[in-house]
N, C-alpha and C positions, 0 to 999 in steps of 0.2 A: 520329785513329784511329777506325775504324768500330766502333760499339758495337752488339752484337746485341740485338734486342728479346727479352726473356725474360718469358714469361707468369708472373705471380706465383703462379698456381695450380700450374704445373709446377715452379716453384722450390720451393714448399712440398712438393710430392710427393717431390722428390728429397731434401729435408731429412728428412722423416719416414721415408723408406725406408732412410736411411743406417744406422740401427742393425741392420738385418737382417743385415748382414755380421758385425757383432759377435756377434749372437745365434748365428750358426752356429758361431763359435769358442768362445764363452764363455757364452752363455745368461744374461747378467746384465742385459739391458735389454729392455724391452717394445718391440715393433716398432710399436705403435700410436702415434698422434700424442701422446697424453698421456704417453708414456714418455720423450719428448724435448722439453724445454721451451725450448730455445734452440739456435742454431747452435753456440755454444761447447760446450754439453753434448754435441752430436753429435760434434764433433771429439774431445772427450775420450774419448768412448765408442769411437770408431774407433781411437784410440791404444791404449786398453785391449785392444781386440781384437787389434791387431798384437802387443802385448806378450804376450798369452796364446798367440798362435800361435808366437812365438819360444820361449816356455817349453815348449810342446808339442813342437816340433821338437828342442829341446835335450835333452829327456828321451828322445825317440826315438833320437837319435844317441849317447846315453850320456854327454852332457856334463854332465848333472845327475842326481842320484840319483832313482830311481823309487820309493823307499820313502817312508814317512809321516813321516820325520824332517825333511823339507825345510821351511824356514821359509816358503816360498812356497806354503803350503797354506791352504785354508780349512777350515771344519769344519761338519758337518751338525748337525741338531738333536740326534741321539742321541749326539754326542760323538766320532764317527769323523771323522778327517781326510779331506778330499776335495781333488782337484786343482782349480786355478783354472778349467779349462775346464768342470768340473762344478759349480762354485760358482754359485749363483743359479738353478739349474734348477727351482726351486720355482715355484709358481703366479705368473704375471706380474701386475703391478699394472695393472689395466685399469679404466677408468671415465671418465665424462664429467660426473658430477654436480658441482654447486658444492662440496659438502662434500669430495669426493675431490680436486678440482682445487686447492682451498684448501690441503689438507694437502700435496699434492705441491709446491706453491709454497713452503710453509714448509720442507719438506725441502731444496729447492734453495737457499733463502736461507741456511740455517744450515750447509749442507755445507762451504763453504770456510773456516768459522770453526773454528780449532783449539781447540775446547772440548768437554767432555762433553755428551751429549744423552740425555734420558730419553724413551722412547716408552711411552705409556700407552694401553692398548686392551684390549677384550674378547678372549676366545679366538677364534681364527680370523680376526682382522682383518688379519693380514699384517704383524706386527711385524718379523719377520726380513727379509722382503722390503724393508720400508722401511729397515731398517738397512743392507742391502746397497746400496740405491740411494744412501743417504747417503754410504757409503764411496766408491762409484765416481764420485760427483759432487764429491768432495773432492780436495784436493791429494795425498792418500795413495792415489789410485786404483791406482797401480802397485805397491803394497806389499800385504802379506798382509791378508786379512779372516778373522779367526778367531772362531768362534761357540761358545759354551758354554751348554748348557741346564742351569741350576743345579738344576732340579727332578729331573734324571736322575741326580744323584749324591747319595750320603749325605753328611751334614754333615762326617763325618770324612775324606772324600776330597777335598772341594772345595779345601782349602788346598793340598794336594799337586798337584792338577790345575791350579790357577791359577799357583802359584809354583814348581812343580817340587820335586825333592828331591835330596839328596846320597846317595852310596853309603853304606849302613849307617844311614840316618836312621831306619829302622824295620824290623821283620821283613819280609823279602821285598824290601827295597830293595837289589838286588844291584849296581846301577850308577846313576850319575847320570842323572837324567831332567829335561829342560827342561819348564817349565810353559807355560801358554797365553800369559802375558804376554811371555815371551821369543819364542814362536812368532809373536806379533803385532807384534814390535818394528818400528817404522817405519810400522805400519799401524793397523788398527782392531780392537779387541776388543769383541765383542758379547756381553753378559751377559744372556741371557734368564731370566725369572723371578728377577730380581735381589733381590727381597724375601725370597727363601728362603735367602740367604747368611747363615751364622751371624755373630753380633756379633764374635766373635774374629777372623774372617777379614776382616770389614769394616774392622777397625783397620789391617790390612796394606794393604788396597786404598786406604784414605785416604792412607797414606804414599806409595803409588805415585802417586796423583793429585797430591799436594802436592810431592813431591821427585823423582819418577821413579826411585825406587830401592826395592829390597826384598832380602830374604835368602831363599834356598831353604830348604825344610824340612830341618833337620839341619845347616845351614850357618851360617857366621859372616861370609862374605865378601859384601859388597854387590854387587848386580847392577843396572846402570842400563839403563833401557828408555825408549823414546819411543813411547807408545801412546795412541791416542784411545779413550776408553771410551764405548760406547753401551749404555745399559741399557734393559731392557724389562720390563714387568710389567702385570698387570691388577689389582693391589692398590692401595689408597690409601696411598702411602708416607708422606704427612704424618701420617695416623692411626697407621700402624705406628711412626713415630718418636715420636709422643706416648705410645704404649703401651710404649716402650722396646725394641721389637723391631727397630728399624732405627736406625742411628747417625745422629743429627741432623747432626753435622759432615760426614759423608759425603754425606748428602742435600743439604746446602747446596752442596757442591763439585760434585756431579753434575748439579744442576738449573740449569745455565747456561741451557738451553733445555728446556722440557717440552712435548712435542707429543702431542696426543690423536688417536688414529686413529679416524675415524668408523666406527661400526658400520654394517652393511649396511642396517639399517632406516632409517638417515638418508641412504641413497644410492639412493633409489627409482629414479632414472633409470638406474642401473647394473645392476639386477637382471636384466633381460632381456638386456642386453649380455653380462653374465657367463655367463648360462645358455646363450646361443648359442655363446659361446666354448668352454665345456666340452663342449657337445654335439658341436660340430664336431670337437674334438680327440678325443673318444671314438670317433666314427664313423671318423676317420682311423686311430686305433689298431686298430680292429676290421677295417680294410681295406675299409670300405664307401665307395662312391663317391657316395652320395646326399648332398644338402645337408639336414641336419636342420632341422625347424621345429616349433614348438609349436602345438597346437590353441588356439583362443581360450580355452577353459575352462582348459587347463593353464597358459597364459600368465597368466591372471587369478589362478590359484592361486599361482603363483610371486610375483606382485606382492603378494598379500595376506598371504603367510606372514611371521611376525615374524622369522625367521632368528636364533634365539638363538646358533647356532654360526657365524654370519656367512659369510664367503667359503668357509671350509672346509666348512661344511654344504651350501651351495648346490652346491658342486663334487660332493660325494658324491651328493646327491639327483639332480642332472642326469645325472651319469655312469651312475648305476644305471638311471635311466629310459631313457637312450639305448641302453644295451646290451640292455635288455629289449624295447625297441620293435621290432616286426617290420616296420614301415614307416618312411618318412622323417618321418612326422608323429608327434611324441611327444604322447600324450594321457593317459598314466598316470604319476602322480607318487606316490611313497611317502615321506612325510615321517617316518614312525615305523616303521622296519624291524623293530624289536624287539617289535611288537605281534603276539602269536601268533594265528593264525587259529583255534587250538584252545582259546583261553581260555574258561573256563566262563562261561555266560550263557544267558539264555532267548531263543530265537529270536523269540518273540512280542514281547518288549520291543524288540528290534532293529527289527522291522518297524514297530511303532507309532511309533518315533522319526522315521521318514521324513517324516511330515507336520508335523513341528515346525520345518521349515526357515524358514518365514515367521512363526514365533512363534505358530502356531496348533496346538493339540492336536487329536488325533483326535476327530471329532464324536461326541457322545454319542448312541448309538442304543438306549439302554435303553428308550425309549418305543415301540420297535417300528418306528420309521420306517425305511424301506428306501431308501437313496440310489440304489442301482443297480437298475434294472428295465428292462423292454422300452422304456419311454418314453425311457430314456437313450440308446438307439441312434439316435434321430432320423433314421431312414431309412438308417442305415449298416448294413453287415454286422457280425456279431459279431466277425469277425476284425479289421476296421478299428478297432472300438471297443476291443478288447483291446490292439491295437497302440498306440493313443493312451494307454491307461492304463499300459502298460509304459514308454513314453517319459516320461510324467509322473513315475512312480515312480523311474526311472533318474535323471532330472534332479534331483529333490529329494534323492535319496540321495547323489548326487555333490556337490551343494552342501553338504549337511550334513557330509559326510566330507572337505570341502575337496579334492575331486577325487582322493582316495586310493581307488583302485578296490577294494583289498582290504577297506578299512573299509566302503565302500559296499556291497560284497557281503554283509558281515556284517549291515549294517542291513536288508537285504532278505531275510536268511535263506538266501542262496545260497552255493554254493561259488565260489571265485574263477574257476574255469573256466566254470561256468554263467553267472556275471556277464559274463565276457568274450564268451561266445557271444551273449548278449542285447545287449551293447554294440555288437558288430560288426553285429548285425542292424539296429540303429537308429542307426548312426554318423552318417549324413547328417542325419537329423532332429535329432540332439543338437547338431549344429554350429550350427543356426539359433537 
Protein backbone atom coordinates (compact mmCIF):
# COMPACT_ATOMS: atom_id res chain seq x y z
CA UNK A 1 0.00 0.00 0.00
CA UNK A 2 1.35 3.38 -0.97
CA UNK A 3 1.98 5.72 1.96
CA UNK A 4 1.71 9.43 1.43
CA UNK A 5 4.57 11.55 2.69
CA UNK A 6 3.27 13.97 5.28
CA UNK A 7 5.31 16.93 6.37
CA UNK A 8 5.53 16.90 10.19
CA UNK A 9 4.97 20.64 10.30
CA UNK A 10 1.75 20.39 8.30
CA UNK A 11 0.59 17.55 10.54
CA UNK A 12 1.23 19.71 13.60
CA UNK A 13 -0.63 22.57 11.96
CA UNK A 14 -3.67 20.35 11.48
CA UNK A 15 -3.51 19.17 15.08
CA UNK A 16 -3.34 22.63 16.64
CA UNK A 17 -6.10 23.95 14.38
CA UNK A 18 -8.49 21.18 15.35
CA UNK A 19 -9.80 22.93 18.49
CA UNK A 20 -11.03 25.86 16.37
CA UNK A 21 -14.11 23.89 15.46
CA UNK A 22 -14.74 23.21 19.12
CA UNK A 23 -14.30 26.86 20.00
CA UNK A 24 -16.98 27.86 17.51
CA UNK A 25 -19.53 25.63 19.22
CA UNK A 26 -18.37 25.71 22.80
CA UNK A 27 -15.61 28.19 23.51
CA UNK A 28 -13.95 25.85 25.99
CA UNK A 29 -10.53 25.40 24.45
CA UNK A 30 -7.86 27.78 23.40
CA UNK A 31 -7.00 27.54 19.71
CA UNK A 32 -3.32 28.20 20.31
CA UNK A 33 -0.86 25.27 20.41
CA UNK A 34 -0.52 25.40 24.18
CA UNK A 35 -4.25 24.80 24.54
CA UNK A 36 -3.91 21.29 23.11
CA UNK A 37 -1.11 19.18 24.47
CA UNK A 38 -1.70 15.91 22.64
CA UNK A 39 -3.62 14.30 19.80
CA UNK A 40 -5.86 12.46 22.28
CA UNK A 41 -6.72 15.78 23.94
CA UNK A 42 -7.70 17.19 20.55
CA UNK A 43 -9.93 14.22 19.82
CA UNK A 44 -11.61 14.56 23.20
CA UNK A 45 -12.19 18.25 22.61
CA UNK A 46 -13.66 17.58 19.17
CA UNK A 47 -16.04 15.06 20.72
CA UNK A 48 -17.00 17.67 23.31
CA UNK A 49 -17.79 20.07 20.49
CA UNK A 50 -20.03 17.51 18.76
CA UNK A 51 -21.79 16.85 22.08
CA UNK A 52 -22.35 20.58 22.62
CA UNK A 53 -23.73 20.94 19.09
CA UNK A 54 -26.17 18.05 19.63
CA UNK A 55 -27.29 19.66 22.88
CA UNK A 56 -27.77 23.00 21.12
CA UNK A 57 -29.85 21.45 18.32
CA UNK A 58 -31.94 19.46 20.80
CA UNK A 59 -32.82 22.63 22.64
CA UNK A 60 -33.66 24.38 19.39
CA UNK A 61 -35.99 21.53 18.35
CA UNK A 62 -37.71 21.47 21.72
CA UNK A 63 -36.36 18.07 22.73
CA UNK A 64 -34.70 19.48 25.84
CA UNK A 65 -35.88 22.23 28.21
CA UNK A 66 -34.53 25.69 27.54
CA UNK A 67 -34.86 26.82 31.14
CA UNK A 68 -32.15 26.88 33.78
CA UNK A 69 -33.31 23.68 35.50
CA UNK A 70 -31.39 21.45 33.10
CA UNK A 71 -28.62 19.45 34.71
CA UNK A 72 -26.55 19.96 31.58
CA UNK A 73 -25.76 23.51 32.50
CA UNK A 74 -22.64 25.21 33.69
CA UNK A 75 -22.49 28.23 35.90
CA UNK A 76 -20.83 31.60 35.73
CA UNK A 77 -18.91 33.37 38.47
CA UNK A 78 -21.92 35.32 39.70
CA UNK A 79 -23.95 32.16 40.31
CA UNK A 80 -26.17 32.32 37.21
CA UNK A 81 -26.49 29.16 35.18
CA UNK A 82 -25.28 29.25 31.61
CA UNK A 83 -25.62 26.83 28.73
CA UNK A 84 -22.73 24.56 27.72
CA UNK A 85 -22.04 26.46 24.51
CA UNK A 86 -21.56 29.57 26.65
CA UNK A 87 -19.43 27.80 29.22
CA UNK A 88 -15.77 28.64 29.12
CA UNK A 89 -16.11 31.83 27.11
CA UNK A 90 -13.92 33.59 29.60
CA UNK A 91 -10.38 34.62 28.79
CA UNK A 92 -8.47 31.80 27.09
CA UNK A 93 -5.41 30.27 28.71
CA UNK A 94 -2.60 31.62 26.53
CA UNK A 95 1.12 31.37 27.14
CA UNK A 96 4.45 29.88 26.23
CA UNK A 97 6.56 30.53 29.31
CA UNK A 98 8.04 27.55 31.19
CA UNK A 99 5.94 28.33 34.29
CA UNK A 100 2.72 28.39 32.24
CA UNK A 101 3.53 25.21 30.31
CA UNK A 102 4.54 23.35 33.47
CA UNK A 103 1.21 24.23 35.06
CA UNK A 104 -0.75 23.16 31.97
CA UNK A 105 1.10 19.84 31.96
CA UNK A 106 0.23 19.33 35.62
CA UNK A 107 -3.44 19.94 34.78
CA UNK A 108 -3.30 17.44 31.93
CA UNK A 109 -1.67 14.82 34.13
CA UNK A 110 -4.20 15.01 36.97
CA UNK A 111 -7.30 15.48 34.77
CA UNK A 112 -8.09 11.76 34.21
CA UNK A 113 -7.60 10.87 37.90
CA UNK A 114 -10.97 10.78 39.69
CA UNK A 115 -9.88 12.72 42.76
CA UNK A 116 -10.42 16.25 44.14
CA UNK A 117 -8.01 18.99 43.12
CA UNK A 118 -7.20 22.31 44.79
CA UNK A 119 -6.11 25.28 42.67
CA UNK A 120 -4.18 27.96 44.57
CA UNK A 121 -3.47 31.28 42.95
CA UNK A 122 -3.60 35.04 43.24
CA UNK A 123 -6.56 37.02 41.97
CA UNK A 124 -6.75 37.21 38.22
CA UNK A 125 -4.54 34.20 37.49
CA UNK A 126 -7.36 32.23 35.82
CA UNK A 127 -8.41 29.66 38.39
CA UNK A 128 -11.83 29.03 36.83
CA UNK A 129 -10.30 28.70 33.36
CA UNK A 130 -7.93 26.09 34.76
CA UNK A 131 -10.84 24.27 36.41
CA UNK A 132 -12.77 24.19 33.13
CA UNK A 133 -9.78 22.79 31.28
CA UNK A 134 -9.34 20.17 34.00
CA UNK A 135 -12.97 19.13 33.51
CA UNK A 136 -12.85 18.92 29.72
CA UNK A 137 -9.65 16.89 29.79
CA UNK A 138 -11.16 14.42 32.23
CA UNK A 139 -13.45 11.45 31.63
CA UNK A 140 -16.32 13.65 32.80
CA UNK A 141 -15.99 16.02 29.82
CA UNK A 142 -19.48 15.13 28.50
CA UNK A 143 -21.15 15.83 31.86
CA UNK A 144 -22.03 19.11 33.60
CA UNK A 145 -19.44 21.61 34.80
CA UNK A 146 -21.03 23.68 37.57
CA UNK A 147 -19.23 26.60 39.20
CA UNK A 148 -20.11 28.43 42.40
CA UNK A 149 -18.39 31.56 43.65
CA UNK A 150 -18.66 31.10 47.40
CA UNK A 151 -17.76 34.75 48.06
CA UNK A 152 -20.88 35.89 46.19
CA UNK A 153 -23.26 34.28 48.72
CA UNK A 154 -23.91 34.99 52.37
CA UNK A 155 -22.98 32.17 54.78
CA UNK A 156 -26.68 31.48 55.46
CA UNK A 157 -27.39 30.79 51.77
CA UNK A 158 -24.42 28.62 50.85
CA UNK A 159 -25.83 25.42 52.37
CA UNK A 160 -29.12 25.71 50.48
CA UNK A 161 -27.28 26.65 47.29
CA UNK A 162 -24.99 23.64 47.47
CA UNK A 163 -27.39 20.97 48.74
CA UNK A 164 -30.80 22.31 47.74
CA UNK A 165 -33.84 22.40 50.00
CA UNK A 166 -37.23 20.79 50.45
CA UNK A 167 -40.57 22.56 50.26
CA UNK A 168 -41.25 24.41 53.51
CA UNK A 169 -37.66 24.06 54.74
CA UNK A 170 -37.66 27.76 55.63
CA UNK A 171 -39.70 30.89 55.02
CA UNK A 172 -40.03 31.40 51.29
CA UNK A 173 -39.22 27.78 50.34
CA UNK A 174 -42.41 27.20 48.36
CA UNK A 175 -41.12 24.23 46.41
CA UNK A 176 -38.27 21.77 46.31
CA UNK A 177 -35.08 23.15 44.80
CA UNK A 178 -32.12 21.10 43.65
CA UNK A 179 -28.68 22.24 44.76
CA UNK A 180 -25.40 22.53 42.90
CA UNK A 181 -24.23 19.05 43.89
CA UNK A 182 -27.25 17.51 42.17
CA UNK A 183 -26.85 19.81 39.15
CA UNK A 184 -23.25 18.62 38.82
CA UNK A 185 -24.07 14.92 39.25
CA UNK A 186 -21.75 12.90 37.02
CA UNK A 187 -19.59 15.93 36.32
CA UNK A 188 -17.46 18.51 38.11
CA UNK A 189 -18.35 21.03 40.81
CA UNK A 190 -16.00 24.01 40.95
CA UNK A 191 -16.00 25.82 44.30
CA UNK A 192 -14.27 29.18 43.92
CA UNK A 193 -13.11 30.91 47.12
CA UNK A 194 -13.63 27.63 48.96
CA UNK A 195 -11.94 29.03 52.09
CA UNK A 196 -15.04 31.20 52.73
CA UNK A 197 -17.40 28.25 53.22
CA UNK A 198 -18.65 28.11 56.85
CA UNK A 199 -17.41 25.26 59.04
CA UNK A 200 -20.94 23.84 59.42
CA UNK A 201 -21.30 23.51 55.65
CA UNK A 202 -17.80 22.03 55.38
CA UNK A 203 -19.05 19.13 57.53
CA UNK A 204 -21.69 18.26 54.90
CA UNK A 205 -19.19 18.64 52.04
CA UNK A 206 -16.86 16.22 53.83
CA UNK A 207 -19.67 13.65 53.97
CA UNK A 208 -20.27 14.06 50.23
CA UNK A 209 -16.57 13.58 49.52
CA UNK A 210 -16.38 10.47 51.70
CA UNK A 211 -19.73 8.80 51.02
CA UNK A 212 -21.20 10.56 47.98
CA UNK A 213 -24.41 11.31 49.86
CA UNK A 214 -26.13 14.20 51.62
CA UNK A 215 -29.56 15.46 52.70
CA UNK A 216 -31.27 18.54 51.33
CA UNK A 217 -31.96 21.37 53.76
CA UNK A 218 -35.19 20.50 55.57
CA UNK A 219 -35.12 16.92 54.32
CA UNK A 220 -34.35 13.54 55.83
CA UNK A 221 -33.98 11.38 52.71
CA UNK A 222 -30.43 10.77 51.53
CA UNK A 223 -29.42 11.92 48.04
CA UNK A 224 -26.57 10.13 46.26
CA UNK A 225 -24.35 11.96 43.77
CA UNK A 226 -21.17 11.30 41.84
CA UNK A 227 -19.31 14.61 41.71
CA UNK A 228 -15.67 15.56 41.34
CA UNK A 229 -14.83 18.62 43.44
CA UNK A 230 -12.31 21.20 42.26
CA UNK A 231 -11.68 23.95 44.78
CA UNK A 232 -9.90 27.26 44.30
CA UNK A 233 -8.65 29.97 46.62
CA UNK A 234 -5.93 32.55 47.11
CA UNK A 235 -5.82 31.88 50.86
CA UNK A 236 -3.36 29.70 52.76
CA UNK A 237 -5.67 26.77 53.57
CA UNK A 238 -3.13 25.05 55.82
CA UNK A 239 -2.89 28.20 57.94
CA UNK A 240 -6.68 28.57 57.94
CA UNK A 241 -6.99 24.97 59.14
CA UNK A 242 -4.43 25.61 61.91
CA UNK A 243 -6.50 28.62 63.03
CA UNK A 244 -9.65 26.48 63.10
CA UNK A 245 -11.32 28.36 60.21
CA UNK A 246 -11.12 25.44 57.78
CA UNK A 247 -11.84 21.84 58.64
CA UNK A 248 -8.60 19.83 58.63
CA UNK A 249 -10.38 16.59 57.70
CA UNK A 250 -11.90 18.23 54.64
CA UNK A 251 -8.57 19.77 53.65
CA UNK A 252 -6.96 16.34 53.85
CA UNK A 253 -9.61 14.87 51.54
CA UNK A 254 -9.54 17.72 49.01
CA UNK A 255 -5.76 17.98 48.76
CA UNK A 256 -5.14 14.88 46.65
CA UNK A 257 -3.40 17.28 44.27
CA UNK A 258 -2.63 20.92 45.00
CA UNK A 259 -1.65 23.02 41.99
CA UNK A 260 -0.32 26.57 42.20
CA UNK A 261 -1.14 28.89 39.32
CA UNK A 262 1.86 31.01 38.34
CA UNK A 263 1.34 34.78 38.68
CA UNK A 264 1.91 36.90 35.59
CA UNK A 265 5.14 38.32 37.02
CA UNK A 266 6.57 34.78 36.82
CA UNK A 267 5.48 34.47 33.17
CA UNK A 268 7.62 37.18 31.60
CA UNK A 269 7.54 35.62 28.13
CA UNK A 270 3.72 35.70 28.14
CA UNK A 271 3.18 39.39 28.88
CA UNK A 272 3.49 40.73 25.34
CA UNK A 273 1.79 37.62 23.96
CA UNK A 274 -1.26 38.30 26.13
CA UNK A 275 -1.13 42.03 25.42
CA UNK A 276 -1.23 41.46 21.65
CA UNK A 277 -4.06 38.96 22.07
CA UNK A 278 -6.21 41.39 24.04
CA UNK A 279 -5.38 44.30 21.75
CA UNK A 280 -6.32 42.31 18.66
CA UNK A 281 -9.56 41.19 20.24
CA UNK A 282 -10.45 44.75 21.26
CA UNK A 283 -9.74 46.09 17.76
CA UNK A 284 -11.93 43.35 16.32
CA UNK A 285 -14.71 44.19 18.78
CA UNK A 286 -14.50 47.84 17.74
CA UNK A 287 -14.70 46.89 14.06
CA UNK A 288 -11.19 48.14 13.31
CA UNK A 289 -9.28 46.40 10.54
CA UNK A 290 -5.78 47.46 11.63
CA UNK A 291 -3.40 45.10 13.32
CA UNK A 292 -2.51 46.71 16.66
CA UNK A 293 1.07 46.98 17.79
CA UNK A 294 2.81 48.52 20.78
CA UNK A 295 5.45 51.20 20.65
CA UNK A 296 8.82 50.23 22.05
CA UNK A 297 8.24 52.37 25.12
CA UNK A 298 4.79 50.91 25.75
CA UNK A 299 6.05 47.35 25.30
CA UNK A 300 8.83 47.98 27.80
CA UNK A 301 6.32 49.43 30.27
CA UNK A 302 4.17 46.30 29.93
CA UNK A 303 7.14 44.06 30.64
CA UNK A 304 8.31 46.13 33.62
CA UNK A 305 4.91 46.42 35.35
CA UNK A 306 4.52 44.07 38.37
CA UNK A 307 0.90 43.11 37.46
CA UNK A 308 -0.58 42.56 40.93
CA UNK A 309 -3.93 41.84 39.24
CA UNK A 310 -2.32 39.33 36.87
CA UNK A 311 -4.11 38.39 33.61
CA UNK A 312 -7.30 40.21 34.57
CA UNK A 313 -5.32 43.42 35.07
CA UNK A 314 -3.35 43.22 31.82
CA UNK A 315 -6.60 42.54 29.98
CA UNK A 316 -8.15 45.73 31.36
CA UNK A 317 -5.05 47.86 30.80
CA UNK A 318 -4.56 46.73 27.21
CA UNK A 319 -8.23 46.89 26.22
CA UNK A 320 -8.48 50.41 27.65
CA UNK A 321 -5.36 51.49 25.77
CA UNK A 322 -6.56 49.87 22.54
CA UNK A 323 -9.91 51.58 22.53
CA UNK A 324 -8.35 54.96 23.32
CA UNK A 325 -5.65 54.68 20.67
CA UNK A 326 -6.37 56.71 17.55
CA UNK A 327 -3.82 54.77 15.50
CA UNK A 328 -2.79 51.13 15.19
CA UNK A 329 0.28 51.87 17.33
CA UNK A 330 -0.59 51.82 21.01
CA UNK A 331 1.72 54.18 22.88
CA UNK A 332 -0.31 55.18 25.94
CA UNK A 333 -0.94 52.87 28.88
CA UNK A 334 -2.85 53.79 32.01
CA UNK A 335 -2.04 51.48 34.89
CA UNK A 336 -3.90 53.51 37.54
CA UNK A 337 -7.22 54.68 36.09
CA UNK A 338 -8.49 55.94 39.47
CA UNK A 339 -5.80 58.60 39.85
CA UNK A 340 -7.68 61.85 39.41
CA UNK A 341 -6.09 64.49 37.17
CA UNK A 342 -7.64 67.04 39.54
CA UNK A 343 -6.01 65.73 42.70
CA UNK A 344 -4.56 68.54 44.87
CA UNK A 345 -0.86 69.17 44.45
CA UNK A 346 1.66 71.79 43.51
CA UNK A 347 2.57 72.07 39.87
CA UNK A 348 6.11 73.15 40.74
CA UNK A 349 6.74 69.92 42.64
CA UNK A 350 5.50 67.86 39.71
CA UNK A 351 7.86 69.58 37.31
CA UNK A 352 10.81 69.23 39.65
CA UNK A 353 10.33 65.46 39.85
CA UNK A 354 10.94 65.02 36.14
CA UNK A 355 14.70 65.27 36.55
CA UNK A 356 14.79 62.54 39.21
CA UNK A 357 14.40 59.70 36.70
CA UNK A 358 18.11 58.89 36.74
CA UNK A 359 18.37 59.35 40.48
CA UNK A 360 19.58 62.94 40.09
CA UNK A 361 17.78 65.82 41.70
CA UNK A 362 17.33 69.22 40.14
CA UNK A 363 20.69 71.09 40.11
CA UNK A 364 21.11 73.65 42.84
CA UNK A 365 21.18 77.06 41.21
CA UNK A 366 21.17 79.06 44.44
CA UNK A 367 24.70 80.28 43.64
CA UNK A 368 23.35 82.17 40.64
CA UNK A 369 24.83 79.80 38.03
CA UNK A 370 22.76 79.90 34.86
CA UNK A 371 22.70 76.56 33.03
CA UNK A 372 20.83 77.80 29.97
CA UNK A 373 22.22 80.71 28.05
CA UNK A 374 23.13 81.73 24.50
CA UNK A 375 26.20 79.49 24.68
CA UNK A 376 23.87 76.51 25.07
CA UNK A 377 22.51 77.07 21.55
CA UNK A 378 25.85 75.96 20.03
CA UNK A 379 24.99 77.40 16.67
CA UNK A 380 21.42 76.09 16.62
CA UNK A 381 18.27 78.11 16.36
CA UNK A 382 16.22 78.78 19.46
CA UNK A 383 13.40 76.67 18.01
CA UNK A 384 15.68 73.63 17.61
CA UNK A 385 17.09 74.02 21.11
CA UNK A 386 13.60 74.30 22.62
CA UNK A 387 12.52 71.25 20.63
CA UNK A 388 15.38 69.19 22.07
CA UNK A 389 14.52 70.36 25.57
CA UNK A 390 10.86 69.39 25.08
CA UNK A 391 11.91 65.93 23.89
CA UNK A 392 14.23 65.49 26.88
CA UNK A 393 11.52 66.51 29.36
CA UNK A 394 8.91 64.34 27.63
CA UNK A 395 11.17 61.31 27.69
CA UNK A 396 12.11 61.75 31.35
CA UNK A 397 8.51 62.34 32.41
CA UNK A 398 7.33 59.24 30.56
CA UNK A 399 10.04 57.11 32.13
CA UNK A 400 9.24 58.34 35.62
CA UNK A 401 5.49 57.84 35.06
CA UNK A 402 6.10 54.34 33.64
CA UNK A 403 4.67 55.60 30.33
CA UNK A 404 1.35 56.61 31.84
CA UNK A 405 0.71 59.74 29.79
CA UNK A 406 -1.76 61.28 32.21
CA UNK A 407 0.74 61.01 35.05
CA UNK A 408 3.52 62.32 32.80
CA UNK A 409 1.33 65.32 31.96
CA UNK A 410 0.91 65.93 35.71
CA UNK A 411 4.67 65.81 36.22
CA UNK A 412 5.14 68.47 33.56
CA UNK A 413 2.29 70.62 34.83
CA UNK A 414 0.35 70.17 31.58
CA UNK A 415 -3.21 69.14 30.88
CA UNK A 416 -3.60 65.76 29.22
CA UNK A 417 -4.58 67.34 25.90
CA UNK A 418 -1.58 69.70 26.02
CA UNK A 419 0.65 66.72 26.68
CA UNK A 420 -0.88 64.74 23.81
CA UNK A 421 -0.28 67.62 21.43
CA UNK A 422 3.35 67.89 22.51
CA UNK A 423 3.75 64.10 22.29
CA UNK A 424 2.39 63.96 18.74
CA UNK A 425 4.73 66.82 17.78
CA UNK A 426 7.79 64.80 18.82
CA UNK A 427 6.44 61.25 18.31
CA UNK A 428 9.15 60.23 15.82
CA UNK A 429 11.99 61.52 18.00
CA UNK A 430 10.61 59.78 21.08
CA UNK A 431 10.67 56.39 19.32
CA UNK A 432 14.45 56.51 18.97
